[in-house]
N, C-alpha and C positions, 0 to 999 in steps of 0.2 A: 737262577736254576741251581738246585742243590746238587750235591755230589752224586747221589743215587740216580737222579734223572740224567745227568751227564754220562754216567756209565751205561745206562740203558740205551742212550742215543747212539746210533750207528755212526762210525767215523765219517762215512761218505754221505750222510744224510744232510741235505741243504737246510739252512735255517729259514726262518720266516721271511727275513729280508731278502734272502736269495730267491725264494719262491716268488715274492712280489716282483722283483726285477725280471725274473724269467717270464711270468705271465704278462707283465707290462711290455716286454720285448715282443712276445707273441701277438699281443693286441695291436701294437704299432705296425708290426709286419703285416698283419691281416688288413689293417686299414690302408696301408700303402699299396697292397696288392689289389684291393677292391676299388680304390679311388679311380683308376683309369676307366673302369667299366661304369662307375657312377657318373663320371664327367662326360662320358659318351652319351649316357642317358640324358644328362642335363642339356647338352648341345642338341640332342634329338628333339627335345621338347621346347626349343626356342627357335627364333628365326635364323636365317642363314648367316647372319653376322655375329652370332653368339660366340663362335670359336675365336673371334678376334677381340672380344670385349676385354677391356682392362679397367679394373681388376677382373680376373676370370669369374664367370658366373658359377655359383655353387648351388643355386636353388632351381629346381625344375620349373619349366614354364607350362603353357597350355597349347603348344603348337604341334604336338606329336602327330595327331591324326591329320592335320593339314599337310605336314611334311611327308607323311607316309602316303597320302593321297597322290602327291606328285610322283612318288616312287612307282605307284601302280600305273600312272599315265605313261611313264617312260619305259617300263619293262614288265614282263609277265612274271612278277616276283614269286607268287605262290606256286606257279608251275615249275619255276626253277628250284624252289625249295623241295618240291616233290621229287624232281629229278635227282637232286643231291641226296635226299633221304633214301630213295631206291638204291642208288649206286653205293652209298656209304654203308647201308645195312647189308646189302648183298656181299660186298667185299669184306666187311668185318666178320660176318658169319663164316665165310669161306676161309679167311685167314686164321681165325681162331680154331676152327676144326682141323684144317689141314696142317697148320703149324704144330698144333698139339699132337696130332698123329705122327708127324715126322720127328718131333722132339722126343716123343715116347720111344720111337724106334732107335734113335741115336743114343738115348740114355740107357735103355734096358735090354737091347738086343745086340748080339754079336754077329757080324756078317763081314764078308771080304771087303777090304778097302774102306772100312768104316771111318777110320781117322782121316784118311785122305779126302773122302767125300765131305766130311764135316769141315775140314780146313778149306775145301773148295767153296762150300756154302758161305763160310765166314769171309772168304776173300772177295766174294761178290759185293759185300758191304763197302769195300774200298773203291769200287768203281762209281764215279759220279753218274747220277740218274740221267743227266743230259746226254751222255754218250750213247745211251740206248734208245734215244728218241727216234732217230732216223730208221734203224732196222725195225723197231716196233711199228713205226708208221707204215713201212713197206709191207710188213706182215699183215697189218690191219687192212690195208688197201687190197692185197691179194685175196683176203678172205671176204672182202666187200663189207667190212664192219665199220667203215668210216661213218661218222655221224650217227652212232647208235650206242646203246647202253653196253653192248658186248665189248666195244673198244675200251671202255673204262673199267669194266669189271674183270674180264678174263686175265689181262696182264697183271692184275694186282691181287689175284686169288691166293697167293702165297708169297712170303718174303723171308729173306735171310734173318732179319732181326727177330721175327716171330719164332723161327725154328731155334735160334740160339737161346732166346729167352725161355721157351718152354723146355728145352733140353736141360738147361741149368737148373730150372725149378724142379723138374721131374727127378733129376738125379739126386737131389737132396731131400725131396718131400715124399716120394713114393719108394717105400722100402721093398727090396727084392723078396723078403719073406712073405709079404702080402701077395705078390705075384705067384710065388711058388705054391701058396695055399690055394690060390684060384686054379692053378693047373692041376693040383691034386684033386680038387673037387670036380674036375672035368670041364673047366671053362676053356673056350677057344681063345685065340689071340684077340679078336675084336671084343669079345665079351669081357675079357679081363681088362682091356683098355677102357671099355665103356662103364663097367660096373665098379671097378676098383680104382683106376687111375683118375678118371674124370672127377669124381667127388672130391678127391684130395687136392687136385690142382685147380679147382674152380677160382680161387683168388687170382692166380696168375693169368687164367683165361680172361677174367674180367678186366684186369689191368691191360692186357694186350688188346682187348676189344676196345676199350676207351681210347687208348693211344692211336689205334688204327682208324677208328671212327673219326677222330679229330683230324688226322692227316688227310684222309680222303675228303672229308667235308671242306677242309681248307685248301685242297689242291686246286691250283689255277693253271699251271703250265700245260699239263697233259690234256685236260679238257679243251683248252684253247687251241691245241694242235689238231685234235681229231673231231671236234664238234663244229658243224657249219650252220645248221639250222637253229634259229633262236628258240624254237620250241623244245629243243633238246639241251639248252644251256643249263649248266649247274648254277648254284647260287653265287659262286665267286665270279663267274662270267657276267651274271646279271648285275652284280654290284659294280663291276668295271664299267658297264654301260652308263652308270650314273655320273661318271666323270667327264662325259662328253657334252655337257650343257654349254651352249654357246653364250649364255648370259653370265658365265662365271661359275665357279664351283659352289654349289649349294650344300654347305656342310650340315645344315639341319636335316635336309632330305637324305643325305648320305648316311648320317649317323642314325637316323630312324630306321633305315634299311639294315644297317650293320647291327644295330641292337637287336632287331627282330631275328636276323640270321644267326645271332649268337645264342638265342634261347634254346634251340634243340641241343646244343652242346652242353648247356647247363643242366638240362633235363636228363640227358644220358649220364652225366657225371653224378648227379644226385641219386639216380636209380641204382648205380653200380658202385658208389663210393664205399659202401660197407665192405664189399669184397676187395676193392682196391687197397683199402687200409689194412685189411687182414693179410693181403699178399705182401705188402711192403713191410709189415711188422712181423712176418712169420720168422720164427727163430730168434727174435730179438729178446724174448723173455724166456729165461731158463729157470727151472725149479732148482 
């Protein structure tokens, strides 16, 4: 490299070797992250002894549909997936809207005891969820909501993390000048929120939505407490039923069900990943 080229090159610009090592590191990290999911698929496509095979099997087999057929014999799998989809979608839509609304109020409005209320909201994150199970169950029983969707949806319609996340994002992303311009044009509080704030904070809403959808979809403890009828079981309770096989644990059957139950999460992430990446990288690039 001649002197002129060296002078044109930025001091902090990595060289070709540095870039190669960086991309190699990313590729290895991606393979390590994907391998457990791939191995789950491999076990799902082989017989029940594939999980104990030495050396470990790395090539998919042809037993997936036979394994999944045994899943359908032992549990109402697709009904459980539908139940989880209804609950997760309803809770996610509610959390995204209500937490964005509350975060907008905490970020852009002044009202009495604002800081104290926000500290109280954050303090609820320090309380273990298990401590609230008994009072929540009593409330659900008083309302006659046991063994229904309402017992799963209503208590989870808003959460402290969502309020904190949206409040922090709105504080930095939504400029007060835009809100003032909306008020000058005659916009009301909700119209300003809907037409000005929502388009700006869409990446944060998508990120919150994916995180919340995953948490609700994977929740096992609370559905186990409030659901009694198998017709109302969520997917996690249905998967738990597969471990009660008297002939031993059939890992091929379990992995085929687990692999299928994971697909909706992948679909949701792929649909909203563009907004998630935009939200995570917001402010990282400065002109």
